[in-house]
C-alpha positions, 0 to 999 in steps of 0.5 A, spaced: 477 702 320 476 705 313 473 712 312 467 712 307 463 718 304 457 719 300 456 722 294 451 723 290 448 715 290 454 713 291 460 711 295 467 713 296 472 708 300 478 710 303 483 705 306 489 705 311 496 702 309 495 696 315 488 695 312 487 690 306 481 691 302 478 686 298 471 689 293 466 684 290 461 686 286 457 680 283 461 675 286 468 677 282 473 681 286 474 688 283 479 690 288 484 687 292 490 691 296 492 695 302 492 703 301 486 703 296 481 708 294 475 707 290 468 709 288 463 704 288 455 702 289 453 700 296 447 695 294 452 691 289 458 691 293 461 686 298 467 689 302 472 686 306 477 690 311 483 685 314 488 689 318 495 687 317 499 690 322 502 687 328 496 686 334 498 685 341 494 680 345 495 680 353 493 674 357 492 673 364 489 666 366 490 660 372 493 654 372 495 648 376 502 645 377 504 638 378 503 640 386 497 642 385 498 649 387 494 655 383 498 659 379 497 666 375 500 666 368 501 672 365 503 673 357 503 678 351 502 674 344 504 679 337 500 676 331 499 678 324 494 676 319 500 674 314 494 671 308 488 677 307 484 673 301 485 666 306 484 670 313 477 673 308 475 666 307 475 663 314 474 669 318 468 674 317 472 680 316 465 684 312 464 691 313 458 695 312 458 699 306 455 704 308 458 706 315 464 701 313 464 697 320 465 691 321 459 686 322 462 682 327 468 682 331 473 678 327 479 679 331 476 677 337 475 670 334 483 670 332 484 672 339 480 667 342 483 661 338 490 664 341 488 664 347 485 658 347 491 655 344 496 659 348 492 656 354 493 649 352 500 649 351 502 652 358 498 648 361 501 642 358 507 646 361 505 647 368 501 641 369 507 637 369 512 641 373 512 643 381 511 650 384 518 651 385 520 649 378 515 653 375 516 659 378 524 659 377 524 656 370 517 656 368 517 662 364 522 660 359 519 653 358 511 656 358 514 661 352 518 656 349 513 651 348 507 656 346 512 658 341 513 652 339 506 650 339 503 655 335 508 655 329 509 648 328 503 645 331 497 648 330 494 648 324 488 651 325 491 658 326 494 657 320 488 656 316 486 663 319 491 667 315 494 668 322 501 667 324 504 668 332 510 673 331 513 673 338 511 670 345 513 674 352 511 670 358 511 677 363 511 672 370 508 666 373 505 667 380 503 663 385 497 665 391 498 670 395 499 665 402 504 661 398 507 666 395 508 669 402 510 662 405 515 661 399 517 668 400 518 666 408 522 660 406 526 665 401 528 670 406 529 665 412 534 662 407 537 669 406 538 671 413 541 663 414 546 665 408 547 673 412 548 670 419 553 665 416 556 671 413 557 674 419 559 668 423 564 667 418 566 675 417 567 674 425 571 668 425 575 671 420 576 677 424 578 672 430 582 668 426 586 675 424 586 677 431 589 671 433 594 671 427 595 678 429 597 676 436 601 670 435 605 675 430 606 680 436 607 674 440 612 671 435 616 679 435 616 679 442 620 672 442 624 674 437 626 681 441 627 677 447 632 673 443 635 678 440 636 682 447 639 675 449 644 675 444 646 682 445 646 681 453 650 675 451 654 679 446 656 685 450 658 679 456 662 676 451 665 682 449 666 685 456 669 679 458 674 679 452 676 687 454 677 684 461 681 678 458 685 683 454 686 688 459 688 683 464 693 681 458 695 687 457 696 688 465 700 682 465 704 683 459 705 691 463 707 688 470 711 682 467 714 688 462 715 693 468 718 686 473 722 685 467 725 693 467 726 693 474 729 686 474 734 689 470 735 695 473 736 693 480 741 687 476 744 693 473 745 697 480 747 691 484 753 690 477 754 698 479 755 696 486 759 691 486 763 693 481 764 700 486 764 695 491 770 692 488 773 699 486 773 701 493 775 695 496 781 695 491 782 703 493 782 702 500 787 694 499 791 700 495 791 705 501 792 700 505 798 696 503 801 703 502 800 704 510 803 698 511 810 699 510 810 706 513 812 707 521 808 707 527 809 715 527 807 717 521 800 712 521 799 716 527 800 722 525 795 720 518 790 718 524 790 724 527 790 728 520 784 723 518 780 725 525 781 733 524 778 732 517 772 729 521 771 732 526 765 738 527 767 745 527 771 747 533 770 754 535 776 754 541 779 749 544 783 749 552 789 745 552 792 743 558 798 740 560 795 734 563 792 733 556 798 734 552 803 730 556 800 724 555 799 725 548 806 728 547 809 722 551 805 717 545 808 721 539 815 721 542 816 727 543 819 727 550 824 722 548 
């Protein structure tokens, strides 16, 4: 709102940078611009104040979807007067020369126009969209439809010198009962997904436990197979050691037998040679005794006998024993 001061029957108007001031006097435009400051006579002046700053218009309205479900649409529009001269011609932005207040409510007219058009474009989308799709994709669809409609199709808004700068759809919500039912359905789906994830996790855990059990069983089988191979190898080693020991004993026995055989042969040969030598010596001795007279032989026999008799400490000879002996020796002869 402009600031108006009264001095000596004149009025002084001081505007703001966000308000466009139009001053008419006698039907002629005297002042036109933003942030103006000037003196004027209230009885001959016609003033208009057109705000040129960005304005926010929140909207909340109900709509019905294609499946006859009621939804609440919450959005916000950002608009601005882009042609103050045109807006002043189409909408009453006049202010009281004494107080500086608007004589009417021009922004309400613009807001009403924007509200009706935005609702019309939103309903055009939602009435052809089912509830589930409206709740999921309706925000973007409604925003694009309202933005395109207000920017391109709405000539009435352009004729008022206004323009929509931005459209923001905050939410599209169903009735509490329907929303609760949808939440229940979604909650059940989420619970089912959670249960499925739990079952899959349990199945995966069981599968992993089975894999671990199979791995342990395979390890035990492999360990048993290796133990079997170890036992077989130990048996083969023991058998080979026994065979080698038996072969060594056989070789040693054969060597010992061969050695004893050769020793026996050598001993036999030595004995035979010794016997032959003794036999030869004995034959030679007998040959030497063969030509001797009998008395000599007897004497030698007695000598040999005497040499082989045990030790005799005393000997008693009687005539009965000596006489026959002497007779045999021929002493008596």
